[in-house]
C-alpha positions in Angstrom: -9.1 9.2 -15.5 -6.4 8.8 -12.7 -5.5 5.5 -11.5 -5.3 4.9 -7.7 -2.7 2.5 -6.4 -2.1 1.3 -2.8 0.5 -0.2 -0.8 0.8 -4.1 -0.5 2.2 -5.4 2.9 5.2 -7.8 2.7 3.7 -10.5 5.0 4.0 -13.4 2.8 1.6 -15.4 5.0 -1.2 -13.1 4.3 -0.5 -10.7 1.4 -2.3 -12.9 -1.2 -5.6 -12.7 0.4 -4.9 -9.0 1.1 -4.0 -8.4 -2.4 -7.2 -10.1 -3.6 -9.1 -7.8 -1.0 -7.4 -4.6 -2.5 -8.1 -5.7 -6.0 -11.9 -6.3 -5.2 -12.3 -3.0 -3.5 -11.3 -1.1 -6.5 -7.4 -0.6 -6.3 -6.2 0.0 -9.8 -2.7 -1.1 -8.7 -0.5 -2.6 -6.0 3.0 -1.5 -5.1 5.8 -2.6 -2.8 8.7 -0.8 -1.2 12.2 -1.6 0.3 11.2 -2.1 3.9 11.3 -5.1 6.2 11.1 -7.6 3.6 11.8 -8.4 -0.1 10.4 -6.0 -2.6 9.4 -8.7 -5.2 8.4 -11.8 -3.4 5.0 -10.2 -2.3 4.0 -9.3 -6.0 4.6 -12.9 -7.0 1.9 -13.8 -4.8 -0.3 -10.9 -5.8 0.2 -11.5 -9.4 -1.8 -14.6 -9.2 -4.9 -13.4 -7.7 -5.1 -9.7 -9.0 -6.1 -7.9 -12.2 -4.6 -4.7 -11.8 -1.0 -3.1 -12.2 1.9 -4.3 -10.0 5.2 -2.5 -9.5 7.9 -2.0 -7.3 7.9 1.3 -5.7 11.0 1.1 -5.4 13.5 -1.6 -5.8 17.0 0.0 -4.7 18.9 -0.4 -7.9 22.7 0.4 -7.3 23.4 -2.6 -5.2 21.6 -5.0 -7.5 23.0 -6.3 -10.8 21.0 -5.5 -13.9 21.0 -9.1 -14.8 19.2 -9.9 -11.5 16.8 -7.1 -12.1 16.1 -8.2 -15.5 15.2 -11.8 -14.5 12.9 -10.8 -11.6 11.3 -8.2 -13.9 10.9 -10.8 -16.8 9.5 -13.6 -14.8 6.8 -10.8 -13.1 5.9 -9.7 -16.5 5.2 -13.3 -17.6 3.4 -14.1 -14.8 1.0 -11.0 -14.9 0.5 -11.2 -18.6 2.1 -7.8 -18.9 0.8 -5.8 -15.7 4.3 -5.2 -14.1 6.5 -2.4 -13.9 10.0 -2.3 -12.6 10.2 0.7 -10.4 14.0 1.7 -9.3 15.4 4.2 -7.1 18.9 5.2 -6.1 18.3 5.4 -2.2 20.9 7.5 -0.2 24.5 7.0 0.4 24.3 5.8 4.0 22.1 3.0 2.8 24.0 1.9 -0.1 27.3 1.8 1.7 26.4 0.8 5.2 23.0 -1.2 4.5 23.6 -2.9 1.4 27.6 -2.8 1.6 27.6 -1.6 -2.0 29.5 1.4 -3.8 28.3 4.8 -4.1 30.2 6.8 -6.6 28.1 8.8 -9.0 24.4 8.0 -8.4 23.2 9.6 -11.5 25.5 7.9 -13.8 25.0 4.5 -11.8 21.3 4.9 -12.3 21.6 5.7 -16.0 23.7 2.8 -16.3 21.4 0.3 -14.6 18.5 1.4 -16.7 20.6 1.0 -20.0 22.0 -2.3 -18.9 18.6 -3.5 -17.9 17.0 -2.5 -21.2 19.7 -3.9 -23.1 19.2 -7.2 -21.5 15.5 -6.9 -22.2 16.1 -6.2 -26.0 18.3 -9.1 -26.3 16.0 -11.6 -24.8 13.0 -10.1 -26.6 14.5 -10.3 -30.0 16.8 -13.0 -29.3 20.1 -11.2 -30.3 23.5 -11.4 -28.9 23.9 -9.3 -25.5 26.7 -6.7 -25.6 26.5 -4.2 -22.9 29.7 -2.7 -21.3 29.6 0.1 -19.0 31.6 1.8 -16.0 30.1 -0.4 -13.3 28.6 -3.3 -15.2 29.2 -5.7 -18.2 26.9 -8.1 -19.9 28.4 -9.8 -22.9 27.3 -13.6 -22.3 23.9 -14.8 -23.6 24.0 -18.6 -23.8 20.8 -19.9 -25.0 20.6 -22.2 -22.2 20.2 -19.0 -20.0 17.9 -16.9 -22.1 14.4 -16.5 -21.4 11.8 -16.7 -24.1 10.4 -13.5 -25.7 7.2 -12.2 -23.8 3.9 -11.9 -25.6 3.4 -8.6 -23.9 6.8 -7.2 -24.5 9.4 -6.3 -22.0 8.2 -4.6 -18.6 8.7 -0.7 -18.4 11.1 0.6 -16.2 9.9 3.5 -14.0 12.5 5.8 -12.2 11.8 7.4 -8.7 13.4 11.1 -8.5 13.1 14.1 -6.7 16.0 16.4 -7.7 16.2 18.2 -11.0 18.9 15.9 -12.5 17.4 12.6 -11.5 13.9 13.8 -12.6 15.4 14.8 -16.1 17.0 11.3 -16.2 13.7 9.6 -15.7 12.3 11.6 -18.6 15.3 10.7 -20.8 16.0 7.2 -20.2 13.0 5.5 -18.3 9.6 4.8 -19.1 7.9 6.6 -16.2 8.5 8.7 -13.2 7.8 7.9 -9.7 7.3 10.9 -7.6 7.7 10.8 -3.9 4.6 11.2 -1.7 6.2 14.2 0.3 5.4 16.8 -2.6 2.9 19.4 -3.4 0.7 20.3 -6.4 2.9 23.5 -6.7 6.2 21.7 -6.4 4.9 19.2 -9.1 3.9 21.8 -11.5 6.9 24.2 -11.0 9.7 21.8 -10.7 9.1 18.0 -11.0 7.0 18.2 -14.5 9.1 20.8 -16.2 12.3 18.7 -15.3 10.7 15.5 -16.4 9.7 17.2 -19.9 13.2 18.6 -20.2 14.4 14.9 -20.1 11.8 13.6 -22.4 12.5 16.7 -24.8 16.3 15.9 -24.8 15.7 12.4 -26.5 12.7 13.5 -28.6 10.2 11.6 -26.7 6.6 12.8 -25.9 4.3 11.9 -23.2 2.8 8.8 -25.2 3.9 5.7 -23.3 5.4 7.5 -20.6 3.8 6.9 -17.0 3.7 9.6 -14.4 2.9 8.2 -10.9 2.4 10.8 -8.2 2.8 9.8 -4.6 0.2 11.4 -2.1 0.1 11.4 1.6 -3.4 10.9 2.7 -5.4 10.8 6.0 -8.9 9.2 6.1 -11.7 9.9 8.7 -15.2 9.2 9.1 -16.4 12.8 9.4 -16.1 12.9 13.3 -14.0 15.2 15.1 -12.3 12.3 17.0 -11.5 10.4 13.8 -10.4 13.5 11.9 -7.8 14.5 14.7 -6.4 10.7 14.8 -6.0 11.1 10.9 -4.5 14.6 11.2 -2.2 13.2 14.0 -0.7 10.4 11.8 -0.2 12.5 8.7 1.7 15.1 10.9 4.1 12.3 11.9 4.6 11.1 8.4 5.2 14.7 7.3 7.8 15.2 10.3 9.6 12.1 9.4 10.2 13.0 5.7 10.5 16.8 6.4 13.5 16.0 8.5 15.4 14.3 5.6 17.6 17.0 3.7 16.7 15.7 0.4 13.1 16.9 0.7 13.7 20.4 1.7 13.2 21.6 -1.8 9.6 20.7 -1.5 9.3 22.7 1.6 11.3 25.8 0.0 8.7 25.8 -2.9 6.3 27.3 -0.3 9.0 29.2 1.7 9.2 26.9 4.6 12.7 25.6 4.0 13.9 26.4 7.7 11.3 23.5 8.8 13.9 21.1 7.8 16.8 22.0 10.0 14.4 22.3 12.9 12.9 18.8 12.3 16.6 17.4 11.6 17.7 19.1 15.0 14.5 17.3 16.9 15.4 13.9 15.6 18.9 14.3 16.7 17.5 14.9 20.2 15.3 12.0 20.0 12.2 13.8 19.8 10.7 11.9 17.1 7.2 11.9 18.6 7.2 15.7 18.4 8.1 16.1 14.8 4.4 16.7 13.8 3.9 19.5 16.3 5.8 21.9 13.7 3.1 21.4 10.9 0.0 23.8 11.0 -3.3 23.4 9.0 -1.7 25.2 6.0 1.2 22.7 5.9 -1.2 19.7 6.2 -3.6 21.2 3.2 -0.7 21.7 1.1 1.5 18.7 1.5 -1.3 15.9 2.4 -5.1 15.3 1.7 -7.2 14.6 4.8 -11.1 14.1 4.6 -13.6 11.5 4.3 -12.9 8.6 1.7 -14.9 10.4 -1.1 -13.4 13.8 -0.2 -10.2 12.4 -0.5 -10.8 10.7 -3.6 -12.3 13.9 -5.1 -9.4 16.1 -4.0 -6.8 13.6 -5.7 -8.6 14.1 -9.0 -8.4 17.7 -8.6 -4.8 18.0 -7.5 -3.3 15.4 -10.0 -6.1 14.2 -12.3 -5.1 16.7 -15.1 -1.1 15.8 -14.8 -0.6 12.3 -13.5 -1.6 9.1 -15.1 -1.5 7.2 -11.5 -1.4 8.1 -7.9 0.3 5.9 -5.3 -1.3 6.6 -1.8 0.7 6.7 1.2 -1.6 6.0 4.3 0.1 6.2 7.6 -2.8 5.1 9.4 -3.2 1.7 7.1 -5.9 0.8 4.7 -9.4 0.1 5.5 -11.2 -1.7 2.8 -14.5 -0.5 3.9 -13.6 3.0 2.7 -11.2 2.2 0.0 -14.0 1.8 -2.6 -15.6 4.9 -1.9 -12.1 6.6 -2.1 -11.5 5.1 -5.6 -14.9 6.1 -6.8 -14.4 9.7 -5.7 -11.2 9.8 -7.5 -13.0 8.7 -10.9 -16.0 10.9 -10.4 -18.4 7.9 -10.2 
């Protein structure tokens, strides 16, 4: 049975109550992303009032020290009693260099090293052993008892890696404990490209699916069955598809369906400042393939149909925002109850 996760807002004044409401409405997990606020702080407050899984989706890894990531993830795992996962991602060069002021050299190797270093720190803390990790970009060899956390009864938190391209997806299978799939995807792209590459990574290390978590993002639009509400949901979804589709990194998803030329068209429109018109390029076939639109129960049923046999969790991307009044029905639909 697939787990349904939703986004937790980063408003620290209200997000504890929001988290409590989402948890009570049936959400199996809550996640945050690197947006207008810190990606960890909201989960701290949510950890005290919820029962489900909590994870970063994602924390940008390259600018952060593995030691910082380890301390934050360790504290979250302790706070939640084992309900936390550290979701990491590489972001893109412009953000790493010009937003975070960090170094972009080899994102694949940098991500591998970050995961390996963080796991080495986890292992040292959990087993109270000497820390000895020396990599190309980071070095961790000091483990004073005064600075070493106590072992966790639940064990260290898992590390989930966000990936789209084949090499990063293979890295997730080889080095991480789970894969986070971006919501700009489709059932066909998942089955033809994402899962085979994930399995290739797992196989390279002699690993199986046991203990590995596949979380698939999904863009959804929810309506009440009326024409007006449906049109509004479709409009919001079109806008999100246009925003993601304009980015070169997501062109492979469009190419899976023979729609690759949409990407440069969308890109050109963004350079002309036509952000509000991006969604006009998406027809009903695009919407049905790249998103799920329907009443709450219809969306839930379709989520289970598309991803229930392959994914462990689905992370909803809802451009219109979350309405607690229909979230319960959506989750029930996904679980067939």
